[in-house]
All heavy atoms as a GROMACS GRO file, in nm:
protein
  457
    1MET      N    1  -4.041  -7.077   0.400
    1MET     CA    2  -3.932  -7.050   0.291
    1MET      C    3  -3.849  -7.173   0.279
    1MET      O    4  -3.797  -7.224   0.382
    1MET     CB    5  -3.856  -6.926   0.343
    1MET     CG    6  -3.755  -6.878   0.250
    1MET     SD    7  -3.652  -6.739   0.295
    1MET     CE    8  -3.765  -6.613   0.346
    2ASN      N    9  -3.826  -7.217   0.155
    2ASN     CA   10  -3.738  -7.340   0.140
    2ASN      C   11  -3.587  -7.286   0.126
    2ASN      O   12  -3.559  -7.182   0.131
    2ASN     CB   13  -3.782  -7.419   0.012
    2ASN     CG   14  -3.761  -7.339  -0.107
    2ASN    OD1   15  -3.680  -7.256  -0.123
    2ASN    ND2   16  -3.853  -7.371  -0.204
    3ASN      N   17  -3.504  -7.390   0.118
    3ASN     CA   18  -3.363  -7.362   0.124
    3ASN      C   19  -3.320  -7.273   0.002
    3ASN      O   20  -3.232  -7.192   0.018
    3ASN     CB   21  -3.280  -7.492   0.118
    3ASN     CG   22  -3.284  -7.567   0.250
    3ASN    OD1   23  -3.325  -7.509   0.350
    3ASN    ND2   24  -3.248  -7.695   0.251
    4SER      N   25  -3.377  -7.298  -0.112
    4SER     CA   26  -3.342  -7.217  -0.228
    4SER      C   27  -3.383  -7.066  -0.206
    4SER      O   28  -3.308  -6.984  -0.236
    4SER     CB   29  -3.411  -7.276  -0.347
    4SER     OG   30  -3.386  -7.195  -0.462
    5GLU      N   31  -3.501  -7.049  -0.160
    5GLU     CA   32  -3.552  -6.915  -0.126
    5GLU      C   33  -3.468  -6.847  -0.019
    5GLU      O   34  -3.433  -6.727  -0.034
    5GLU     CB   35  -3.693  -6.909  -0.091
    5GLU     CG   36  -3.791  -6.953  -0.200
    5GLU     CD   37  -3.930  -6.973  -0.146
    5GLU    OE1   38  -3.950  -7.010  -0.035
    5GLU    OE2   39  -4.030  -6.947  -0.227
    6SER      N   40  -3.428  -6.917   0.077
    6SER     CA   41  -3.346  -6.874   0.188
    6SER      C   42  -3.207  -6.828   0.136
    6SER      O   43  -3.157  -6.723   0.172
    6SER     CB   44  -3.335  -6.973   0.296
    6SER     OG   45  -3.250  -6.928   0.403
    7ALA      N   46  -3.155  -6.914   0.052
    7ALA     CA   47  -3.024  -6.888  -0.002
    7ALA      C   48  -3.026  -6.764  -0.100
    7ALA      O   49  -2.938  -6.676  -0.092
    7ALA     CB   50  -2.964  -7.003  -0.082
    8SER      N   51  -3.129  -6.753  -0.171
    8SER     CA   52  -3.145  -6.633  -0.262
    8SER      C   53  -3.168  -6.510  -0.178
    8SER      O   54  -3.102  -6.407  -0.209
    8SER     CB   55  -3.270  -6.659  -0.349
    8SER     OG   56  -3.292  -6.549  -0.434
    9TYR      N   57  -3.239  -6.520  -0.076
    9TYR     CA   58  -3.259  -6.397   0.016
    9TYR      C   59  -3.128  -6.356   0.080
    9TYR      O   60  -3.096  -6.242   0.074
    9TYR     CB   61  -3.362  -6.438   0.131
    9TYR     CG   62  -3.365  -6.330   0.227
    9TYR    CD1   63  -3.448  -6.217   0.209
    9TYR    CD2   64  -3.301  -6.340   0.348
    9TYR    CE1   65  -3.462  -6.116   0.306
    9TYR    CE2   66  -3.316  -6.242   0.448
    9TYR     CZ   67  -3.396  -6.132   0.421
    9TYR     OH   68  -3.404  -6.029   0.519
   10HIS      N   69  -3.056  -6.452   0.132
   10HIS     CA   70  -2.926  -6.419   0.190
   10HIS      C   71  -2.824  -6.359   0.088
   10HIS      O   72  -2.744  -6.274   0.122
   10HIS     CB   73  -2.872  -6.536   0.264
   10HIS     CG   74  -2.946  -6.569   0.388
   10HIS    ND1   75  -2.960  -6.478   0.495
   10HIS    CD2   76  -3.013  -6.685   0.423
   10HIS    CE1   77  -3.028  -6.534   0.594
   10HIS    NE2   78  -3.072  -6.656   0.550
   11ALA      N   79  -2.834  -6.414  -0.031
   11ALA     CA   80  -2.743  -6.363  -0.132
   11ALA      C   81  -2.779  -6.219  -0.169
   11ALA      O   82  -2.691  -6.136  -0.179
   11ALA     CB   83  -2.747  -6.450  -0.261
   12GLY      N   84  -2.903  -6.193  -0.179
   12GLY     CA   85  -2.952  -6.056  -0.201
   12GLY      C   86  -2.913  -5.960  -0.092
   12GLY      O   87  -2.873  -5.840  -0.113
   13GLU      N   88  -2.929  -6.012   0.028
   13GLU     CA   89  -2.895  -5.934   0.151
   13GLU      C   90  -2.749  -5.901   0.151
   13GLU      O   91  -2.702  -5.787   0.175
   13GLU     CB   92  -2.932  -6.002   0.275
   13GLU     CG   93  -2.918  -5.928   0.400
   13GLU     CD   94  -2.982  -6.007   0.524
   13GLU    OE1   95  -2.923  -6.118   0.543
   13GLU    OE2   96  -3.066  -5.960   0.581
   14ALA      N   97  -2.665  -5.996   0.120
   14ALA     CA   98  -2.511  -5.984   0.114
   14ALA      C   99  -2.479  -5.881   0.012
   14ALA      O  100  -2.400  -5.796   0.021
   14ALA     CB  101  -2.446  -6.113   0.093
   15LYS      N  102  -2.548  -5.894  -0.107
   15LYS     CA  103  -2.521  -5.797  -0.215
   15LYS      C  104  -2.555  -5.652  -0.180
   15LYS      O  105  -2.476  -5.563  -0.207
   15LYS     CB  106  -2.602  -5.836  -0.340
   15LYS     CG  107  -2.580  -5.758  -0.467
   15LYS     CD  108  -2.663  -5.800  -0.578
   15LYS     CE  109  -2.644  -5.712  -0.700
   15LYS     NZ  110  -2.733  -5.752  -0.815
   16GLY      N  111  -2.666  -5.639  -0.111
   16GLY     CA  112  -2.708  -5.498  -0.062
   16GLY      C  113  -2.604  -5.449   0.040
   16GLY      O  114  -2.562  -5.326   0.026
   17GLN      N  115  -2.559  -5.529   0.124
   17GLN     CA  116  -2.456  -5.487   0.217
   17GLN      C  117  -2.328  -5.455   0.162
   17GLN      O  118  -2.260  -5.354   0.192
   17GLN     CB  119  -2.441  -5.595   0.326
   17GLN     CG  120  -2.558  -5.612   0.422
   17GLN     CD  121  -2.537  -5.729   0.518
   17GLN    OE1  122  -2.449  -5.806   0.509
   17GLN    NE2  123  -2.637  -5.741   0.611
   18ALA      N  124  -2.287  -5.531   0.056
   18ALA     CA  125  -2.165  -5.494  -0.016
   18ALA      C  126  -2.174  -5.370  -0.089
   18ALA      O  127  -2.077  -5.289  -0.082
   18ALA     CB  128  -2.131  -5.610  -0.114
   19LYS      N  129  -2.291  -5.341  -0.152
   19LYS     CA  130  -2.311  -5.217  -0.219
   19LYS      C  131  -2.306  -5.094  -0.116
   19LYS      O  132  -2.243  -4.995  -0.153
   19LYS     CB  133  -2.443  -5.211  -0.289
   19LYS     CG  134  -2.448  -5.279  -0.421
   19LYS     CD  135  -2.581  -5.259  -0.494
   19LYS     CE  136  -2.575  -5.299  -0.639
   19LYS     NZ  137  -2.698  -5.268  -0.706
   20GLU      N  138  -2.366  -5.113  -0.012
   20GLU     CA  139  -2.361  -5.007   0.096
   20GLU      C  140  -2.216  -4.984   0.149
   20GLU      O  141  -2.177  -4.870   0.152
   20GLU     CB  142  -2.452  -5.046   0.209
   20GLU     CG  143  -2.465  -4.939   0.312
   20GLU     CD  144  -2.550  -4.968   0.430
   20GLU    OE1  145  -2.616  -5.076   0.434
   20GLU    OE2  146  -2.559  -4.889   0.519
   21LYS      N  147  -2.144  -5.086   0.165
   21LYS     CA  148  -1.999  -5.066   0.209
   21LYS      C  149  -1.924  -5.003   0.101
   21LYS      O  150  -1.833  -4.916   0.134
   21LYS     CB  151  -1.940  -5.205   0.244
   21LYS     CG  152  -1.986  -5.261   0.378
   21LYS     CD  153  -1.918  -5.400   0.414
   21LYS     CE  154  -1.964  -5.446   0.543
   21LYS     NZ  155  -1.900  -5.575   0.583
   22ALA      N  156  -1.942  -5.046  -0.020
   22ALA     CA  157  -1.870  -4.981  -0.138
   22ALA      C  158  -1.904  -4.828  -0.135
   22ALA      O  159  -1.820  -4.744  -0.163
   22ALA     CB  160  -1.905  -5.055  -0.263
   23GLY      N  161  -2.029  -4.803  -0.120
   23GLY     CA  162  -2.074  -4.659  -0.126
   23GLY      C  163  -2.007  -4.584  -0.011
   23GLY      O  164  -1.962  -4.471  -0.036
   24ASN      N  165  -2.004  -4.637   0.100
   24ASN     CA  166  -1.934  -4.576   0.218
   24ASN      C  167  -1.790  -4.553   0.192
   24ASN      O  168  -1.738  -4.448   0.225
   24ASN     CB  169  -1.960  -4.655   0.350
   24ASN     CG  170  -2.106  -4.651   0.397
   24ASN    OD1  171  -2.182  -4.567   0.358
   24ASN    ND2  172  -2.143  -4.748   0.483
   25ILE      N  173  -1.725  -4.655   0.138
   25ILE     CA  174  -1.578  -4.637   0.116
   25ILE      C  175  -1.556  -4.536   0.007
   25ILE      O  176  -1.465  -4.453   0.023
   25ILE     CB  177  -1.517  -4.777   0.067
   25ILE    CG1  178  -1.522  -4.874   0.182
   25ILE    CG2  179  -1.383  -4.761   0.007
   25ILE    CD1  180  -1.492  -5.017   0.154
   26ALA      N  181  -1.637  -4.531  -0.101
   26ALA     CA  182  -1.631  -4.426  -0.200
   26ALA      C  183  -1.648  -4.291  -0.138
   26ALA      O  184  -1.576  -4.195  -0.176
   26ALA     CB  185  -1.723  -4.453  -0.308
   27GLU      N  186  -1.742  -4.277  -0.051
   27GLU     CA  187  -1.766  -4.145   0.016
   27GLU      C  188  -1.653  -4.102   0.102
   27GLU      O  189  -1.606  -3.987   0.093
   27GLU     CB  190  -1.899  -4.155   0.091
   27GLU     CG  191  -1.932  -4.016   0.161
   27GLU     CD  192  -2.064  -4.018   0.242
   27GLU    OE1  193  -2.129  -4.124   0.240
   27GLU    OE2  194  -2.097  -3.918   0.294
   28LYS      N  195  -1.590  -4.190   0.174
   28LYS     CA  196  -1.480  -4.168   0.259
   28LYS      C  197  -1.353  -4.118   0.171
   28LYS      O  198  -1.292  -4.027   0.203
   28LYS     CB  199  -1.446  -4.286   0.349
   28LYS     CG  200  -1.540  -4.303   0.455
   28LYS     CD  201  -1.504  -4.419   0.542
   28LYS     CE  202  -1.607  -4.448   0.656
   28LYS     NZ  203  -1.569  -4.569   0.732
   29ALA      N  204  -1.341  -4.189   0.064
   29ALA     CA  205  -1.233  -4.158  -0.030
   29ALA      C  206  -1.247  -4.012  -0.089
   29ALA      O  207  -1.153  -3.940  -0.098
   29ALA     CB  208  -1.218  -4.260  -0.136
   30SER      N  209  -1.377  -3.987  -0.124
   30SER     CA  210  -1.407  -3.858  -0.174
   30SER      C  211  -1.382  -3.740  -0.072
   30SER      O  212  -1.320  -3.641  -0.108
   30SER     CB  213  -1.547  -3.855  -0.230
   30SER     OG  214  -1.581  -3.725  -0.273
   31ASN      N  215  -1.424  -3.772   0.047
   31ASN     CA  216  -1.395  -3.682   0.154
   31ASN      C  217  -1.246  -3.655   0.176
   31ASN      O  218  -1.203  -3.541   0.203
   31ASN     CB  219  -1.466  -3.723   0.284
   31ASN     CG  220  -1.619  -3.715   0.276
   31ASN    OD1  221  -1.671  -3.653   0.190
   31ASN    ND2  222  -1.686  -3.785   0.366
   32ALA      N  223  -1.173  -3.758   0.175
   32ALA     CA  224  -1.028  -3.754   0.200
   32ALA      C  225  -0.966  -3.676   0.084
   32ALA      O  226  -0.876  -3.591   0.108
   32ALA     CB  227  -0.963  -3.889   0.205
   33ALA      N  228  -1.013  -3.702  -0.039
   33ALA     CA  229  -0.955  -3.629  -0.152
   33ALA      C  230  -0.988  -3.484  -0.146
   33ALA      O  231  -0.898  -3.392  -0.170
   33ALA     CB  232  -1.006  -3.688  -0.282
   34GLN      N  233  -1.106  -3.447  -0.105
   34GLN     CA  234  -1.145  -3.310  -0.094
   34GLN      C  235  -1.067  -3.237   0.019
   34GLN      O  236  -1.018  -3.120   0.000
   34GLN     CB  237  -1.294  -3.301  -0.063
   34GLN     CG  238  -1.345  -3.154  -0.046
   34GLN     CD  239  -1.343  -3.076  -0.180
   34GLN    OE1  240  -1.344  -3.131  -0.287
   34GLN    NE2  241  -1.318  -2.948  -0.160
   35SER      N  242  -1.040  -3.314   0.128
   35SER     CA  243  -0.962  -3.254   0.238
   35SER      C  244  -0.819  -3.230   0.191
   35SER      O  245  -0.761  -3.125   0.223
   35SER     CB  246  -0.966  -3.353   0.356
   35SER     OG  247  -0.891  -3.305   0.460
   36ALA      N  248  -0.759  -3.324   0.121
   36ALA     CA  249  -0.624  -3.312   0.073
   36ALA      C  250  -0.617  -3.187  -0.032
   36ALA      O  251  -0.520  -3.115  -0.024
   36ALA     CB  252  -0.584  -3.441  -0.002
   37LYS      N  253  -0.718  -3.183  -0.108
   37LYS     CA  254  -0.726  -3.067  -0.211
   37LYS      C  255  -0.725  -2.931  -0.136
   37LYS      O  256  -0.654  -2.835  -0.165
   37LYS     CB  257  -0.844  -3.081  -0.293
   37LYS     CG  258  -0.870  -2.966  -0.396
   37LYS     CD  259  -0.996  -2.981  -0.478
   37LYS     CE  260  -1.022  -2.859  -0.554
   37LYS     NZ  261  -1.155  -2.867  -0.622
   38GLU      N  262  -0.808  -2.919  -0.035
   38GLU     CA  263  -0.817  -2.802   0.041
   38GLU      C  264  -0.686  -2.767   0.120
   38GLU      O  265  -0.638  -2.654   0.123
   38GLU     CB  266  -0.932  -2.806   0.142
   38GLU     CG  267  -1.068  -2.808   0.074
   38GLU     CD  268  -1.184  -2.843   0.159
   38GLU    OE1  269  -1.167  -2.860   0.286
   38GLU    OE2  270  -1.300  -2.850   0.111
   39SER      N  271  -0.616  -2.870   0.173
   39SER     CA  272  -0.495  -2.855   0.243
   39SER      C  273  -0.393  -2.802   0.136
   39SER      O  274  -0.316  -2.713   0.172
   39SER     CB  275  -0.447  -2.988   0.300
   39SER     OG  276  -0.542  -3.025   0.399
   40MET      N  277  -0.387  -2.860   0.018
   40MET     CA  278  -0.290  -2.814  -0.080
   40MET      C  279  -0.316  -2.677  -0.122
   40MET      O  280  -0.225  -2.595  -0.147
   40MET     CB  281  -0.289  -2.914  -0.202
   40MET     CG  282  -0.247  -3.056  -0.170
   40MET     SD  283  -0.072  -3.051  -0.106
   40MET     CE  284   0.012  -3.016  -0.249
   41GLN      N  285  -0.443  -2.641  -0.140
   41GLN     CA  286  -0.474  -2.501  -0.177
   41GLN      C  287  -0.430  -2.402  -0.068
   41GLN      O  288  -0.375  -2.299  -0.102
   41GLN     CB  289  -0.624  -2.486  -0.203
   41GLN     CG  290  -0.669  -2.553  -0.336
   41GLN     CD  291  -0.818  -2.546  -0.349
   41GLN    OE1  292  -0.897  -2.551  -0.256
   41GLN    NE2  293  -0.864  -2.559  -0.471
   42GLU      N  294  -0.454  -2.440   0.050
   42GLU     CA  295  -0.404  -2.353   0.167
   42GLU      C  296  -0.257  -2.341   0.164
   42GLU      O  297  -0.202  -2.232   0.180
   42GLU     CB  298  -0.459  -2.409   0.299
   42GLU     CG  299  -0.416  -2.332   0.418
   42GLU     CD  300  -0.466  -2.190   0.426
   42GLU    OE1  301  -0.572  -2.157   0.369
   42GLU    OE2  302  -0.399  -2.105   0.492
   43ALA      N  303  -0.188  -2.447   0.151
   43ALA     CA  304  -0.044  -2.448   0.142
   43ALA      C  305   0.011  -2.361   0.029
   43ALA      O  306   0.101  -2.288   0.046
   43ALA     CB  307   0.017  -2.595   0.131
   44GLY      N  308  -0.059  -2.382  -0.080
   44GLY     CA  309  -0.021  -2.296  -0.201
   44GLY      C  310  -0.040  -2.148  -0.177
   44GLY      O  311   0.040  -2.061  -0.210
   45SER      N  312  -0.148  -2.110  -0.109
   45SER     CA  313  -0.176  -1.974  -0.077
   45SER      C  314  -0.076  -1.916   0.021
   45SER      O  315  -0.027  -1.801   0.002
   45SER     CB  316  -0.317  -1.957  -0.018
   45SER     OG  317  -0.418  -1.995  -0.107
   46GLN      N  318  -0.032  -1.994   0.116
   46GLN     CA  319   0.074  -1.961   0.213
   46GLN      C  320   0.207  -1.935   0.142
   46GLN      O  321   0.275  -1.843   0.172
   46GLN     CB  322   0.079  -2.061   0.324
   46GLN     CG  323  -0.035  -2.055   0.422
   46GLN     CD  324  -0.027  -2.168   0.520
   46GLN    OE1  325   0.072  -2.239   0.524
   46GLN    NE2  326  -0.124  -2.186   0.606
   47MET      N  327   0.238  -2.023   0.050
   47MET     CA  328   0.362  -2.013  -0.023
   47MET      C  329   0.362  -1.886  -0.112
   47MET      O  330   0.464  -1.815  -0.117
   47MET     CB  331   0.389  -2.141  -0.115
   47MET     CG  332   0.424  -2.261  -0.030
   47MET     SD  333   0.442  -2.404  -0.135
   47MET     CE  334   0.581  -2.360  -0.226
   48GLN      N  335   0.249  -1.856  -0.175
   48GLN     CA  336   0.232  -1.738  -0.246
   48GLN      C  337   0.258  -1.614  -0.166
   48GLN      O  338   0.334  -1.520  -0.205
   48GLN     CB  339   0.102  -1.726  -0.326
   48GLN     CG  340   0.092  -1.818  -0.440
   48GLN     CD  341  -0.050  -1.808  -0.511
   48GLN    OE1  342  -0.144  -1.770  -0.441
   48GLN    NE2  343  -0.048  -1.835  -0.637
   49ALA      N  344   0.192  -1.613  -0.052
   49ALA     CA  345   0.212  -1.494   0.036
   49ALA      C  346   0.356  -1.478   0.083
   49ALA      O  347   0.408  -1.362   0.093
   49ALA     CB  348   0.117  -1.508   0.162
   50LYS      N  349   0.422  -1.589   0.116
   50LYS     CA  350   0.563  -1.579   0.158
   50LYS      C  351   0.646  -1.531   0.042
   50LYS      O  352   0.738  -1.456   0.062
   50LYS     CB  353   0.609  -1.714   0.209
   50LYS     CG  354   0.553  -1.752   0.342
   50LYS     CD  355   0.603  -1.889   0.388
   50LYS     CE  356   0.538  -1.923   0.526
   50LYS     NZ  357   0.582  -2.058   0.575
   51ALA      N  358   0.623  -1.581  -0.075
   51ALA     CA  359   0.704  -1.536  -0.193
   51ALA      C  360   0.684  -1.385  -0.213
   51ALA      O  361   0.781  -1.319  -0.249
   51ALA     CB  362   0.659  -1.614  -0.320
   52ARG      N  363   0.555  -1.339  -0.207
   52ARG     CA  364   0.530  -1.198  -0.226
   52ARG      C  365   0.615  -1.119  -0.115
   52ARG      O  366   0.666  -1.012  -0.141
   52ARG     CB  367   0.382  -1.167  -0.204
   52ARG     CG  368   0.301  -1.181  -0.332
   52ARG     CD  369   0.167  -1.123  -0.326
   52ARG     NE  370   0.079  -1.215  -0.393
   52ARG     CZ  371  -0.008  -1.306  -0.337
   52ARG    NH1  372  -0.013  -1.316  -0.206
   52ARG    NH2  373  -0.083  -1.380  -0.413
   53GLY      N  374   0.609  -1.167   0.009
   53GLY     CA  375   0.676  -1.098   0.111
   53GLY      C  376   0.824  -1.103   0.095
   53GLY      O  377   0.893  -1.000   0.107
   54ALA      N  378   0.882  -1.208   0.042
   54ALA     CA  379   1.025  -1.218   0.008
   54ALA      C  380   1.060  -1.116  -0.102
   54ALA      O  381   1.162  -1.045  -0.104
   54ALA     CB  382   1.066  -1.357  -0.029
   55ALA      N  383   0.968  -1.115  -0.201
   55ALA     CA  384   0.998  -1.025  -0.320
   55ALA      C  385   1.001  -0.877  -0.275
   55ALA      O  386   1.075  -0.800  -0.312
   55ALA     CB  387   0.893  -1.052  -0.432
   56ASP      N  388   0.897  -0.847  -0.190
   56ASP     CA  389   0.889  -0.712  -0.135
   56ASP      C  390   1.014  -0.677  -0.058
   56ASP      O  391   1.061  -0.565  -0.054
   56ASP     CB  392   0.759  -0.695  -0.054
   56ASP     CG  393   0.634  -0.693  -0.136
   56ASP    OD1  394   0.642  -0.670  -0.264
   56ASP    OD2  395   0.524  -0.712  -0.080
   57ALA      N  396   1.064  -0.772   0.023
   57ALA     CA  397   1.181  -0.745   0.103
   57ALA      C  398   1.293  -0.720   0.021
   57ALA      O  399   1.380  -0.628   0.049
   57ALA     CB  400   1.210  -0.865   0.193
   58VAL      N  401   1.309  -0.796  -0.092
   58VAL     CA  402   1.427  -0.769  -0.181
   58VAL      C  403   1.412  -0.632  -0.255
   58VAL      O  404   1.509  -0.554  -0.267
   58VAL     CB  405   1.433  -0.889  -0.294
   58VAL    CG1  406   1.526  -0.847  -0.404
   58VAL    CG2  407   1.468  -1.012  -0.225
   59LYS      N  408   1.288  -0.593  -0.294
   59LYS     CA  409   1.260  -0.467  -0.351
   59LYS      C  410   1.300  -0.353  -0.258
   59LYS      O  411   1.362  -0.254  -0.289
   59LYS     CB  412   1.120  -0.461  -0.396
   59LYS     CG  413   1.087  -0.531  -0.520
   59LYS     CD  414   0.939  -0.522  -0.551
   59LYS     CE  415   0.905  -0.603  -0.666
   59LYS     NZ  416   0.755  -0.604  -0.699
   60ASP      N  417   1.262  -0.368  -0.131
   60ASP     CA  418   1.294  -0.264  -0.031
   60ASP      C  419   1.443  -0.256  -0.009
   60ASP      O  420   1.497  -0.148   0.005
   60ASP     CB  421   1.226  -0.308   0.107
   60ASP     CG  422   1.074  -0.284   0.098
   60ASP    OD1  423   1.023  -0.210   0.012
   60ASP    OD2  424   1.004  -0.328   0.194
   61ALA      N  425   1.509  -0.374  -0.001
   61ALA     CA  426   1.653  -0.375   0.027
   61ALA      C  427   1.729  -0.314  -0.093
   61ALA      O  428   1.833  -0.259  -0.077
   61ALA     CB  429   1.700  -0.521   0.049
   62THR      N  430   1.683  -0.328  -0.217
   62THR     CA  431   1.753  -0.279  -0.332
   62THR      C  432   1.699  -0.143  -0.376
   62THR      O  433   1.750  -0.092  -0.473
   62THR     CB  434   1.741  -0.381  -0.450
   62THR    OG1  435   1.599  -0.394  -0.480
   62THR    CG2  436   1.809  -0.512  -0.420
   63GLY      N  437   1.599  -0.094  -0.307
   63GLY     CA  438   1.541   0.035  -0.338
   63GLY      C  439   1.461   0.033  -0.464
   63GLY      O  440   1.440   0.143  -0.528
   64MET      N  441   1.411  -0.074  -0.503
   64MET     CA  442   1.332  -0.086  -0.626
   64MET      C  443   1.188  -0.059  -0.604
   64MET      O  444   1.108  -0.052  -0.693
   64MET     CB  445   1.343  -0.221  -0.687
   64MET     CG  446   1.477  -0.258  -0.735
   64MET     SD  447   1.486  -0.429  -0.801
   64MET     CE  448   1.396  -0.416  -0.948
   65LYS      N  449   1.143  -0.029  -0.483
   65LYS     CA  450   1.002  -0.009  -0.450
   65LYS      C  451   0.971   0.133  -0.427
   65LYS      O  452   1.046   0.212  -0.396
   65LYS     CB  453   0.973  -0.090  -0.324
   65LYS     CG  454   0.826  -0.107  -0.305
   65LYS     CD  455   0.798  -0.205  -0.191
   65LYS     CE  456   0.653  -0.237  -0.187
   65LYS     NZ  457   0.616  -0.330  -0.081
   0.00000   0.00000   0.00000
């Protein structure tokens, strides 16, 4: 293999590694976004439950239930 072929091979190899790293980074970002979404949904559900509980407590206290 001459110098030109070797340089071309190494350039292709580096390009492949860069694509793989970019794919891994994108996958990690996607996983982090999904985790954040799930955390926010859980927090929202907990807030809704607390609000319902507070509303029921007010209804009980005021005799509206």
